[in-house]
N, C-alpha and C positions, 0 to 999 in steps of 0.2 A: 731810477731814470728809465724811461720806456724804451722798447725795442726800436721805435721809430727814430729815436735819436740815440744811437749807440754811445754808451758811456766810455770813459777812459780805460775800462777794463780791457778793451780790445785795441788800445793804441799801439801796443807792441806788435800785434798781428798786422795791423794796417801798415806800420812802418816796414815790417819784414816783407809784406806784399809789395810795397813800393820799391824797396831795394831789389827784391827778386825780379820784378818787372824790368827795372833799370839794367840789371846785370844781364838779363835775357836779351834785351835790346843790343847791348854791347857784344854779346856772344854771337848773335845772329849777324850783326854788322861785320864782325871779324870773319865769320864764315863766308859772307858775300865777298869780302876782300880776298880771302883764300881762293875762292872760285875764280876770281878775276885774274889773280897773279900766278896761279899754278897751271900746269899743263892740262889741257882738256882730256878727261878720261875717255876710253872707248865707250860707245853707246851700246855695243853688243859684242858677243863673243866671250866665252868664259876664259879661254886661254889668254886672249889679248888683255882682258881686264886684270887677270892675275899677274901678268907681266908688268902691267902699268903700276899696280899696287906695290909690287916688289921694288920697282925702280923709284917710286916716290913714297916709300914706306912712312917716313916721319911726317911728311905733309898730309898723307892720307889719314894717319892716326889722329893728328890734330884736328883735321876736318870732321872726323866722326865724333870726337869729343865735343866739338862746337855744335854739332847737330843734336847730340844726345843730352848734354847737360841742361839745356833750357827746359826739358821735360820736368825735371825735379823742381826747378824754379817756378814753373807755371802751376804746379800743384799748390804752392804757397799763395800765388797770385789769386787763383780762383777760390781758394779757401777764404782768403781775406775778403774777396768780393761777395761771396755767399753770406758771410757773417755780416758784412756791412749793409746788405739789403734785406736782412731777415725781418726787419720791422714792417716791410710791405707785404709779407706773406711768408710765414716760416716754411710752409709746405712747398711752395714754389721755389723758394731759395734753397731748400734742402735738396730737392730733386735736381735742380740745375747745377748746384754745387757738387752733388754726388757724381753726376754724369761727367762734368768737366774735370774734376780732380781725379777720378778713377781712370778716365781715358788717358790722361797724361801719365799716370802711374803705370798703366799697362804698357804704354808705348816704350817704356824703358826696357821691357823684356822682349819687344818685337825685334826680330833678327835684322831688320833693315831700318835705315834712317831717312830715306827719301833721297839721300845723297850718297848712298853706298851701304856698307855694312861693316861693323867691327870684325865680324867673323871672316871677312875677306882677307884680312891681314894674316891670320893663321893659315888659311888655305893657300895664300901666295907663298908663305914660308915653306910649306910642304911641297908645293908645286916646284919651287926653285931647287929643292934638294932631290927631287925625283929624277931618275936618269933615263927612264924609258917612257914611251907613250902610254903603255899599260899602267904604269905607276902614276902617271899624271892624270889619267882619265877620271878617277873619282873626284879629284880636286877641281877639275874643269866642270864636271857635272854639278858639284856643289856650288860653284861660282855661277853657273847658268841658273840654278834655282834661286839664288839670292838676287840675281839680276831681274828675274821674273817677278819675285815678291816685291822688289823695289818699284816696279812699274805698274803693278795692278792696283786697283782701288782697295784700300784696306778699311775694314770696319772701324779700326781704331781712329783713323783719320777722320772718318765721317762723324764718329762720336765726339771727337775733339771740337770739330766745327759746330756740331749740334749743341754741345755744352756752352760754347761761346755765344751762340744765338740765344739760347734759353736764359743765360745769366744776364745778357744785355736787355732782353725783354723785361726781366724783373727789375733791372736798373732804371727802367723808364719811370717807375713809381717810387724810386728810392732817393737816396741822399746825393746821387751823382747827377751831373748835368745831362739834360736830354740830348744835346748834340753828341756827347760821348756814348750814351746808350744807343742812339740811332746808328752811330758809326759802327759800334760793335755788332748791332743786329745786321747791318749791311755786310760787314766783314764775315760774320758767321754764315749768312745766306750764300754769299759768293764762295765761301770756303766749302760748304756742303756740295755745291755744284762742281767745284774744282776737284774735290776728292773723288766724286762719283765718276767724273769724266776725265780723270787725270791722264790715262793712256793716250787720249786723242787731243788733249789740249797742248801738249808740248811746252814750249817756252811761256805760253799764256798762263800757265799755272802760277808763274811768278807774281801775277797780279795779287792773288790771295796772300802770298808771302809778304809782299810790301804793305798791304793793308794791315796784316797782323802786326808787322813791325811798328807802324805808326800807332796802332791801337794800344800796344803795350807801352809805348812811350807816354801816351796820354794817360793811361791807367796809372802809371808810376806817379805822375804828378797829382792825379786825383786822389789816390790813396794817401799820399804824403800830406796833402792838404786836409783830408778827412781826419787823419791822426792829430794834426795840430788843432783843428776845430773842436774835436771831441775832448781835447785836453783843456780847453778854455772854460 
């Protein structure tokens, strides 16, 4: 069977990609609910942030897990997409897939999540046990650094959105619907701009997040249908 019409050898990967995309949607939805129902964290100030994290420790940890876990799932999603479109051009699919998959893999090692940092929990624990201003100073400085990293444009974020844009452009000539491919291309383009200008966008950055949310839901359905079609 030709690469243009992927055989059932890849059915399991397509199904895994569909399930991964679906779970990522659920996790992102849960994170949005957590943001809505939990107390609003401070927007600045290392000491205030550490005190907030210590006071809402369990909720903060859950929030960080909900922001980090999708990175692993999206690695599977983009790998499945790259394989699915390889028939339209193996080189383009390989480059787009490599950028997309590696960017989400690297993001798991990045110290911030866009909604905080797992390291903030450890800093808050040490801050709470410190008894003097001098002892607390290093932990406050560490928190300030994490806050700054969380707000500045990250190369990883730009690569993630670039990978989304590239894989969507390859999807225009593949086995997926053109509306899905165009929606992904628009989402990736808006994502690149959003990541580059994140410090000045403020709440408007959420537009990219919502677009990614709906794109993932659409991709989950598309990959599941592709797996069923390839099996026939």
